C-alpha positions in Angstrom: 0.0 0.5 0.1 1.5 3.5 -1.0 2.1 5.4 2.3 0.6 9.1 2.5 3.0 11.6 1.7 2.6 15.7 2.0 3.9 17.4 -1.1 6.4 20.3 -0.1 7.2 21.1 -4.0 5.4 21.9 -7.0 5.5 19.7 -10.2 5.7 22.5 -12.0 8.2 25.7 -12.2 6.1 28.2 -13.7 2.7 28.8 -14.7 4.0 28.5 -18.0 4.2 25.1 -17.6 0.4 24.7 -17.3 -0.9 23.6 -20.3 -3.9 21.8 -21.4 -2.7 18.0 -22.9 0.4 18.0 -20.8 1.2 16.9 -17.0 4.2 16.1 -15.6 3.0 12.2 -14.4 1.1 11.2 -17.5 -1.1 7.6 -16.5 -1.3 4.8 -18.6 -4.6 2.9 -18.0 -7.1 0.7 -20.4 -7.1 0.1 -23.4 -3.5 1.8 -24.7 -4.4 5.0 -23.5 -1.8 7.4 -22.3 -3.2 11.2 -20.3 -1.2 13.7 -20.3 1.2 13.3 -22.6 0.5 16.2 -25.2 -3.1 14.7 -26.3 -6.1 16.3 -24.8 -9.6 13.9 -24.9 -12.8 13.3 -24.5 -14.2 12.4 -21.4 -17.6 11.4 -22.1 -20.2 11.4 -19.2 -23.9 9.9 -19.6 -27.1 9.4 -17.4 -30.1 7.6 -17.6 -33.2 9.9 -18.7 -35.3 10.8 -15.6 -36.8 7.2 -14.9 -37.7 4.5 -11.7 -34.9 2.4 -11.2 -35.6 -1.0 -9.5 -35.5 -4.7 -10.4 -38.4 -4.6 -12.5 -36.8 -2.0 -14.8 -33.2 -3.1 -14.3 -33.5 -4.3 -18.3 -34.6 -1.0 -19.5 -31.8 0.7 -17.6 -28.7 -1.8 -19.3 -30.7 -1.6 -22.6 -30.1 2.4 -22.2 -25.9 1.4 -20.8 -25.7 -0.5 -23.9 -27.3 2.3 -26.0 -25.3 5.2 -24.9 -21.9 3.1 -24.8 -22.5 2.1 -28.9 -23.6 5.5 -30.0 -20.7 7.1 -28.3 -18.2 4.7 -29.7 -19.3 5.1 -33.0 -19.4 8.9 -33.0 -15.8 8.4 -31.7 -14.5 6.5 -34.6 -16.8 8.9 -37.2 -14.8 11.7 -35.4 -11.7 9.9 -35.2 -10.2 11.0 -32.2 -7.6 9.5 -30.7 -8.8 8.6 -27.8 -11.8 8.5 -25.4 -12.6 8.3 -21.6 -15.9 6.8 -20.6 -17.2 8.3 -17.3 -19.9 6.0 -15.8 -20.8 8.4 -12.4 -23.4 5.6 -10.8 -26.5 7.5 -9.9 -27.6 6.0 -5.5 -29.3 3.2 -6.4 -26.4 1.6 -8.1 -23.9 2.0 -5.6 -26.6 0.9 -3.0 -27.1 -2.2 -5.0 -23.3 -3.0 -6.0 -23.5 -5.7 -8.3 -25.9 -3.4 -10.4 -22.7 -0.7 -10.9 -20.4 -3.4 -11.6 -22.8 -4.8 -14.3 -23.1 -1.6 -15.9 -18.7 -1.5 -15.0 -18.5 -5.1 -17.3 -20.8 -3.7 -19.8 -18.9 -0.6 -21.0 -15.5 -2.6 -20.8 -16.8 -5.1 -23.3 -17.7 -1.7 -25.8 -14.7 -0.3 -24.9 -12.4 -3.8 -26.1 -14.8 -4.1 -29.0 -14.0 -0.2 -30.5 -10.3 -1.0 -30.1 -9.9 -4.4 -31.1 -11.8 -3.6 -34.6 -11.0 0.1 -34.6 -8.0 0.8 -32.6 -10.0 3.0 -30.6 -7.9 4.0 -27.4 -9.6 4.1 -24.6 -10.3 3.9 -21.1 -13.8 4.1 -18.3 -13.9 6.2 -15.5 -15.9 4.2 -12.4 -17.7 6.7 -10.4 -19.6 4.8 -7.3 -22.0 7.8 -5.6 -21.2 8.4 -2.0 -24.8 7.3 -0.5 -23.0 7.2 3.5 -25.2 9.3 5.3 -27.9 10.1 5.7 -27.7 13.0 4.5 -29.7 15.9 4.7 -32.2 14.6 7.2 -32.6 17.2 10.1 -31.4 15.9 13.1 -29.7 12.8 11.7 -25.7 13.3 11.7 -24.2 11.7 8.7 -22.3 8.5 9.6 -18.7 8.1 7.5 -17.2 5.2 8.8 -19.2 2.5 9.7 -22.9 0.9 9.1 -24.5 -0.5 6.0 -24.4 2.1 3.9 -20.8 2.6 4.0 -20.6 -1.1 3.3 -22.4 -1.1 0.4 -19.6 1.7 -1.1 -16.5 -0.3 0.1 -19.4 -3.7 -2.1 -18.6 -1.2 -4.9 -15.7 -0.4 -5.3 -14.8 -4.1 -4.8 -17.1 -4.9 -7.6 -16.4 -2.3 -10.0 -12.6 -2.8 -9.9 -13.4 -6.9 -9.9 -15.5 -5.7 -13.7 -12.4 -4.4 -15.3 -12.7 -0.5 -14.0 -10.1 1.7 -15.8 -10.1 4.4 -13.3 -11.9 4.5 -9.7 -12.8 8.6 -8.4 -15.7 9.2 -6.4 -17.1 12.2 -5.7 -17.1 12.9 -1.8 -19.1 14.2 0.6 -17.4 14.1 4.2 -17.6 17.4 5.7 -20.8 18.6 3.4 -23.2 18.8 6.6 -20.8 21.8 8.0 -19.7 23.2 4.7 -23.7 23.8 3.7 -24.2 25.1 6.8 -22.0 27.6 6.4 -22.8 28.6 3.1 -25.9 29.0 4.2 -24.9 31.4 6.8 -22.1 32.6 5.6 -19.9 31.1 8.1 -16.4 31.9 7.4 -15.3 29.8 10.2 -17.5 26.9 9.7 -16.4 26.5 5.9 -12.5 26.7 6.7 -13.1 23.9 9.5 -15.1 21.7 7.2 -13.0 22.0 4.6 -9.1 21.6 6.6 -10.2 19.8 9.4 -13.1 17.1 8.5 -13.0 16.9 4.8 -9.2 16.6 4.5 -9.8 14.0 7.5 -12.3 11.9 5.7 -10.5 12.1 2.4 -7.3 10.2 3.9 -8.8 7.8 5.3 -11.3 7.2 2.6 -8.7 7.2 -0.6 -6.5 4.9 1.7 -8.6 2.4 1.3 -9.3 3.3 -2.6 -5.8 3.3 -3.2 -4.9 -0.1 -1.8 -8.0 -1.3 -3.5 -6.4 0.0 -6.5 -3.0 -1.6 -6.1 -4.2 -4.9 -4.7 -5.9 -5.5 -8.5 -2.8 -4.5 -10.4 -5.3 -3.1 -12.9 -7.5 -0.2 -11.7 -6.1 3.2 -11.5 -6.9 5.4 -8.3 -7.9 8.1 -10.2 -8.8 11.4 -7.8 -11.5 13.3 -6.2 -13.5 16.7 -6.9 -15.0 18.8 -4.6 -18.2 18.7 -6.8 -20.2 19.0 -3.2 -17.9 22.0 -1.7 -17.0 24.6 -4.4 -19.1 23.8 -7.2 -22.4 24.6 -4.8 -20.9 27.9 -4.0 -20.2 28.5 -7.3 -23.7 27.6 -8.6 -25.3 30.0 -6.0 -22.9 32.8 -6.9 -23.9 32.4 -10.6 -27.2 32.5 -9.5 -26.5 35.1 -7.1 -27.6 33.8 -3.9 -24.2 33.7 -2.6 -21.2 36.1 -2.9 -19.0 35.8 -5.6 -16.0 36.2 -3.6 -16.7 33.6 -1.2 -17.3 31.3 -4.1 -14.2 31.7 -5.3 -12.1 31.2 -1.9 -13.8 28.6 -1.2 -12.9 27.1 -4.5 -9.2 27.9 -4.0 -9.7 26.2 -0.2 -10.6 23.3 -2.0 -8.0 22.6 -4.0 -6.1 21.4 -0.5 -9.2 18.3 0.3 -8.8 17.5 -3.6 -5.0 16.6 -3.1 -5.7 14.6 -0.2 -6.9 12.1 -2.7 -3.5 12.6 -4.9 -1.3 12.5 -1.0 -2.8 8.9 -0.7 -1.6 7.3 -3.9 -4.4 8.5 -6.3 -2.4 9.0 -9.8 -5.4 10.7 -11.2 -6.8 12.2 -13.9 -8.1 13.7 -11.2 -12.0 14.4 -11.9 -14.1 17.0 -14.4 -16.3 18.7 -11.9 -13.1 19.7 -10.1 -12.5 23.5 -10.9 -9.9 23.1 -8.4 -8.2 20.3 -10.4 -5.2 23.0 -12.0 -4.4 23.6 -8.4 -3.7 19.6 -8.0 -2.4 19.6 -11.4 0.3 22.2 -10.2 1.2 20.6 -7.0 1.8 17.0 -7.7 1.8 16.7 -11.5 -1.0 14.3 -12.1 -3.1 14.4 -15.1 -6.5 16.3 -15.0 -10.1 16.3 -16.1 -12.1 19.6 -16.8 -15.3 20.1 -17.9 -17.0 24.1 -18.7 -18.7 25.4 -21.9 -19.6 22.0 -23.1 -21.0 20.9 -19.5 -23.9 23.3 -20.2 -26.4 20.3 -20.2 -25.6 19.8 -16.3 -24.9 23.8 -14.8 -24.6 27.0 -15.8 -20.7 29.1 -14.9 -19.0 32.3 -15.9 -15.7 30.4 -16.2 -16.8 28.3 -19.3 -13.7 28.3 -21.4 -10.4 29.1 -19.0 -11.6 26.0 -17.2 -10.0 23.9 -20.5 -6.7 26.0 -20.0 -4.9 23.1 -18.1 -7.2 20.4 -18.9 -5.8 16.9 -19.7 -9.7 15.2 -20.2 -12.3 17.7 -21.7 -15.7 16.5 -20.1 -19.1 17.3 -20.5 -20.7 16.6 -17.0 -23.2 14.6 -17.4 -26.1 14.8 -20.2 -29.4 12.1 -20.0 -30.0 9.7 -22.9 -32.6 12.1 -24.4 -33.3 12.4 -28.4 -32.1 15.4 -30.2 -32.5 16.4 -33.7 -28.9 15.3 -34.4 -29.1 11.9 -32.4 -28.8 11.1 -28.9 -27.5 13.5 -26.3 -24.5 11.6 -25.5 -23.8 10.9 -29.0 -24.0 14.4 -29.7 -22.2 15.8 -27.3 -19.5 13.5 -28.0 -19.1 15.2 -31.2 -19.2 18.5 -29.0 -16.0 17.4 -26.8 -14.5 15.8 -30.1 -14.4 19.3 -31.6 -13.0 21.5 -28.3 -10.3 18.6 -28.8 -9.5 18.7 -32.0 -9.1 22.3 -31.5 -6.5 21.6 -28.8 -4.9 19.4 -30.2 -4.0 21.1 -33.3 -2.6 24.1 -31.0 -0.5 22.5 -29.5 1.2 20.3 -32.6 1.5 23.5 -34.3 3.7 25.3 -31.0 0.6 27.2 -30.6 -1.2 26.1 -27.5 0.3 28.7 -25.0 -1.6 31.5 -27.7 -5.1 29.3 -27.9 -4.7 29.5 -23.9 -4.3 32.7 -23.1 -7.3 33.6 -25.3 -9.5 31.1 -23.1 -8.0 32.4 -20.0 -8.8 36.3 -20.9 -12.2 35.4 -21.9 -13.3 34.7 -18.1 -11.0 35.8 -15.9 -12.3 39.2 -15.2 -15.7 38.6 -15.4 -16.2 36.6 -11.5 -13.7 36.4 -8.9 -13.8 32.6 -9.7 -11.9 32.8 -13.2 -9.9 35.8 -11.5 -8.5 32.5 -9.3 -8.1 30.1 -12.1 -5.8 31.4 -13.8 -2.1 29.5 -14.5 -0.4 32.6 -12.7 -3.3 32.6 -10.0 -3.3 28.9 -9.6 0.5 28.8 -9.3 0.4 30.9 -6.9 -2.3 29.5 -4.4 -0.3 26.4 -5.0 2.8 27.7 -4.0 1.0 29.3 -0.8 -0.4 25.3 -0.2 2.9 23.6 -0.3 4.5 26.3 2.1 2.7 24.9 5.1 2.9 22.3 7.3 -1.1 21.5 7.8 -3.9 20.3 6.2 -5.8 23.4 8.2 -2.9 26.1 7.6 -2.9 25.0 3.9 -6.5 25.1 3.5 -6.0 29.0 5.5 -3.1 30.0 2.9 -5.5 28.7 -0.4 -8.1 31.0 1.3 -5.8 33.9 1.7 -3.5 33.6 -1.7 -6.9 33.8 -3.4 -8.4 37.0 -1.7 -4.8 38.8 -2.5 -5.4 37.7 -6.2 -8.7 39.0 -5.8 -8.0 42.2 -4.7 -4.8 42.7 -6.7 -7.2 42.8 -9.8 -9.9 45.4 -8.1 -7.2 47.2 -7.3 -5.4 47.3 -10.8 -9.5 47.5 -11.9 -9.5 44.3 -14.1 -11.9 42.8 -11.3 -15.2 44.9 -11.1 -17.4 44.1 -8.2 -20.2 45.3 -6.6 -20.6 47.0 -3.9 -22.0 44.1 -2.1 -19.4 42.0 -3.4 -16.5 44.8 -2.1 -17.9 44.6 1.8 -18.1 40.4 1.2 -14.2 40.8 0.2 -13.0 43.6 3.1 -15.4 41.4 5.4 -13.4 37.9 4.5 -9.9 39.7 4.8 -10.6 40.5 8.3 -12.1 36.9 8.7 -9.1 35.6 7.8 -6.7 37.2 9.6 -8.7 36.4 13.0 -8.9 32.8 12.4 -6.7 31.1 14.9 -3.1 29.1 14.3 -4.5 26.2 16.1 -7.1 24.4 14.1 -7.9 22.5 17.8 -9.1 26.1 18.8 -11.3 26.0 16.0 -12.6 22.9 16.3 -13.3 23.1 20.0 -15.1 26.4 18.9 -17.3 24.7 16.2 -17.8 21.6 17.9 -19.7 23.5 20.9 -21.9 25.8 17.7 -22.3 23.2 14.9 -21.5 19.7 16.7 -25.3 18.9 16.1 -25.1 18.6 12.8 -21.2 16.1 12.4 -19.7 13.0 14.6 -16.6 13.5 15.7 -16.1 10.3 15.5 -16.6 9.9 12.1 -13.9 12.1 11.8 -11.1 10.5 13.8 -11.9 13.4 16.5 -12.3 13.2 19.9 -15.4 13.2 21.3 -16.7 16.8 22.9 -19.0 16.7 26.0 -20.3 19.6 24.1 -22.2 18.9 21.2 -23.5 22.1 19.5 -27.3 23.3 19.1 -29.2 24.2 15.8 -28.9 28.1 15.0 
């Protein structure tokens, strides 16, 4: 089993080393596919139309996945893509019945093998069980993260999907989301920092140590990576809808780089998952390839960072699209073509040694539209990554990432490149003060949050000592 490590230096020497298609540590996987060695590949994510998933409807579910796999690979061959990744994000029912997720995993591997043998199409399947640990979102019920029936089902899902041939193993883990959501709801900076820097990092290490061990024992499957989908994506979408300050979402995104990095420090090798817009920070520190999503993921959600998100990707994803009929064909097939064209343009730019020029257009189009875009430039990512590796604990790293993001945003505001409204500026000032007031000792913050929000989480589920004060609802 790989021993967990802490990155002390960056894998890149400058922001210029952060470019789409290239990563310091390429990954070989699946059917002769190498990710991060100079070529950007499409990662097609697909799901069912609205329907019930039961034993009675299971044959219909399988028929959908047969159709989606067939159509996606047919379109990939027609577009002459150099390689492809199919991502199977399991719906909760497919993880709760682990055999179902494994059956679809085997189905996808069969289709990839046939496409490779018949057409020479290089490919891999990313298998992403749902983090069903919980129950989550049930008032008065604390999520159970490290034991119980739901954890056993998730654990078995990993085992069966790996045994079924899954090439890349991922999860969108949600440990500490119960506190993070509360922090977002009330604009509680200390709760957000605690959830990410203390709880989430502990959960990531515990979870990914086990996933990595399973993949290493199997020898075929690659422990790929995680994403802050349940955290910074929540804040990003809320900010897009004007329900949360954009500067809060930006700082949240930067801090999430620390908890997403924990998978790699436990031995994950990439590519990290598509909806982790913090992935470039992970790439700068660890050198692993990353998947990203943006303008071609509008089927799943909207954002203001659709171009800049592609500027450092190694896989380019559509996030997720339902198997519904469009005029051209079914949506997963249509999005395969869309991603193929996006990747073709990036790869041609690199082949003509013009990648950095194309990247600069991607960056410029988004960087000063929102605070989130401002902290996702190669230079900003590099500076945030430097701030992270300069610290020695997850808590200090999380705080450092937040402060680095604030400095980047402030610099853009002061230079009048980023124009923020009055409320955003008020929040920016507030965040500066609140980060300056954070305790240096994480134990102080832990005791404080346990006293105020202890009703939301179980300390034992995060390896923390149990305090007598359980906290009370706001």
